[in-house]
MARVEX-976002 format. One record per residue (C-alpha): x, y, z; chain; residue in three letters. Coordinates in nm, 3 decimals, always signed. Layout:
BEGIN
X, Y, Z, A, ALA
...
This chain:
BEGIN
-17.310, -26.508, +4.466, A, MET
-17.196, -26.185, +4.628, A, ILE
-17.440, -25.900, +4.664, A, SER
-17.413, -25.570, +4.474, A, MET
-17.358, -25.414, +4.814, A, LYS
-17.039, -25.615, +4.860, A, THR
-16.931, -25.557, +4.501, A, ARG
-16.964, -25.178, +4.550, A, TYR
-16.779, -25.204, +4.881, A, ALA
-16.489, -25.389, +4.722, A, LEU
-16.472, -25.136, +4.438, A, GLN
-16.472, -24.850, +4.690, A, ALA
-16.201, -25.014, +4.903, A, LEU
-15.986, -25.075, +4.595, A, ILE
-16.031, -24.710, +4.495, A, PHE
-15.926, -24.598, +4.845, A, LEU
-15.628, -24.836, +4.851, A, ALA
-15.502, -24.699, +4.522, A, GLU
-15.509, -24.347, +4.664, A, ARG
-15.413, -24.418, +5.027, A, SER
-15.353, -24.257, +5.270, A, PRO
-15.555, -23.950, +5.164, A, ALA
-15.916, -23.940, +5.292, A, PRO
-16.177, -23.920, +5.016, A, MET
-16.526, -23.776, +5.018, A, SER
-16.824, -24.000, +4.948, A, ILE
-16.881, -23.819, +4.620, A, GLY
-16.527, -23.883, +4.500, A, VAL
-16.540, -24.248, +4.609, A, ILE
-16.879, -24.299, +4.441, A, ALA
-16.757, -24.152, +4.116, A, GLN
-16.424, -24.336, +4.125, A, GLY
-16.578, -24.672, +4.206, A, SER
-16.886, -24.639, +3.981, A, ASN
-17.123, -24.683, +4.274, A, ALA
-17.452, -24.501, +4.342, A, PRO
-17.376, -24.235, +4.604, A, ARG
-17.679, -24.291, +4.828, A, LYS
-17.626, -24.668, +4.837, A, PHE
-17.252, -24.620, +4.894, A, LEU
-17.316, -24.393, +5.195, A, GLU
-17.486, -24.681, +5.379, A, ALA
-17.218, -24.929, +5.270, A, ILE
-16.931, -24.709, +5.389, A, LEU
-17.104, -24.658, +5.723, A, LEU
-17.130, -25.036, +5.771, A, GLU
-16.763, -25.078, +5.682, A, LEU
-16.677, -24.805, +5.931, A, LYS
-16.884, -24.965, +6.206, A, MET
-16.703, -25.295, +6.141, A, ASP
-16.362, -25.126, +6.168, A, GLY
-16.260, -25.155, +5.804, A, LEU
-16.285, -24.779, +5.740, A, LEU
-16.244, -24.465, +5.944, A, LYS
-16.369, -24.119, +5.870, A, SER
-16.265, -23.763, +5.936, A, ARG
-16.492, -23.463, +5.955, A, MET
-16.423, -23.129, +5.797, A, GLY
-16.289, -22.981, +5.480, A, ARG
-15.998, -23.226, +5.447, A, ALA
-16.212, -23.510, +5.574, A, GLY
-16.365, -23.817, +5.421, A, GLY
-16.323, -24.192, +5.439, A, TYR
-15.996, -24.383, +5.449, A, GLU
-15.887, -24.736, +5.523, A, LEU
-15.868, -24.814, +5.894, A, ALA
-15.592, -25.069, +5.833, A, ARG
-15.336, -25.111, +5.558, A, PRO
-15.486, -25.257, +5.240, A, ALA
-15.275, -25.571, +5.281, A, HIS
-15.445, -25.631, +5.619, A, ALA
-15.803, -25.626, +5.484, A, VAL
-15.915, -25.948, +5.318, A, THR
-16.197, -26.002, +5.074, A, VAL
-16.342, -26.239, +5.336, A, ALA
-16.349, -25.951, +5.590, A, ASP
-16.563, -25.746, +5.352, A, VAL
-16.795, -26.034, +5.262, A, LEU
-16.849, -26.126, +5.626, A, ARG
-16.917, -25.764, +5.718, A, CYS
-17.180, -25.707, +5.451, A, LEU
-17.315, -26.048, +5.348, A, ASP
-17.260, -26.253, +5.664, A, GLY
-17.089, -26.590, +5.701, A, PRO
-16.917, -26.752, +5.404, A, LEU
-17.103, -27.079, +5.467, A, ALA
-17.384, -27.187, +5.236, A, LEU
-17.593, -27.306, +5.532, A, ALA
-17.596, -27.239, +5.908, A, PRO
-17.462, -27.587, +5.988, A, CYS
-17.151, -27.529, +5.774, A, ALA
-17.038, -27.210, +5.944, A, ALA
-16.718, -27.223, +6.148, A, ARG
-16.777, -27.374, +6.492, A, ASN
-17.149, -27.407, +6.423, A, SER
-17.375, -27.602, +6.652, A, THR
-17.695, -27.504, +6.472, A, ARG
-17.889, -27.738, +6.250, A, THR
-18.056, -27.630, +5.930, A, CYS
-18.436, -27.623, +5.906, A, PRO
-18.561, -27.977, +5.861, A, GLY
-18.234, -28.136, +5.973, A, CYS
-18.256, -28.371, +6.270, A, GLN
-17.893, -28.408, +6.371, A, ASP
-17.587, -28.201, +6.288, A, LEU
-17.352, -28.499, +6.322, A, HIS
-17.542, -28.743, +6.100, A, THR
-17.642, -28.501, +5.825, A, CYS
-17.534, -28.639, +5.488, A, ALA
-17.520, -28.290, +5.330, A, ILE
-17.315, -28.106, +5.594, A, ARG
-16.969, -28.246, +5.504, A, PRO
-17.000, -28.116, +5.147, A, SER
-17.120, -27.776, +5.264, A, LEU
-16.840, -27.755, +5.521, A, THR
-16.581, -27.846, +5.256, A, ALA
-16.723, -27.580, +5.023, A, ALA
-16.703, -27.317, +5.297, A, ARG
-16.345, -27.413, +5.373, A, ALA
-16.245, -27.389, +5.005, A, ALA
-16.411, -27.050, +4.963, A, VAL
-16.255, -26.924, +5.288, A, ALA
-15.910, -27.044, +5.177, A, GLU
-15.928, -26.826, +4.868, A, VAL
-16.102, -26.520, +5.012, A, LEU
-15.899, -26.504, +5.333, A, GLU
-15.580, -26.500, +5.125, A, ASN
-15.685, -26.219, +4.888, A, ARG
-15.646, -25.870, +5.023, A, THR
-15.761, -25.531, +4.905, A, ILE
-15.395, -25.460, +4.822, A, ALA
-15.394, -25.769, +4.597, A, ASP
-15.705, -25.649, +4.417, A, LEU
-15.569, -25.297, +4.386, A, ALA
-15.225, -25.431, +4.294, A, LYS
-15.069, -25.219, +4.568, A, VAL
-14.738, -25.372, +4.683, A, PRO
-14.727, -25.398, +5.063, A, ALA
-14.372, -25.258, +5.058, A, ALA
-14.494, -24.938, +4.894, A, LEU
-14.810, -24.902, +5.096, A, GLU
-14.798, -24.614, +5.340, A, GLU
-15.021, -24.609, +5.640, A, PHE
-15.065, -24.325, +5.882, A, SER
């Protein structure tokens, strides 16, 4: 299950993609994406620190996408805010960590199912972009 934090982030990114390339203030984004302003401030800062957003200061400032909406996947957002897509540490990509109580990564009877689940989730989320969610055709998307 995705967190409310990630849900608000996706809603905010969709809102920005629909209005790109103009920067938007936090207040406008919060209202347009139905997200609590204070909570959204922290979320947007995390997205900025991860390179998914950029911000401008001043009267014409605000937040905007750091990359075109077709270059930001749902998986990018989930990984930024919720961490790995895997259900357990052993199922993460290139993991060498065992789960608590597990003796051996290579003989674990549960790990193959968890790894397959992560791969299936990643296949979907890595192929869905913010442009897809916002229904913004890549050909029409401007990026400055």
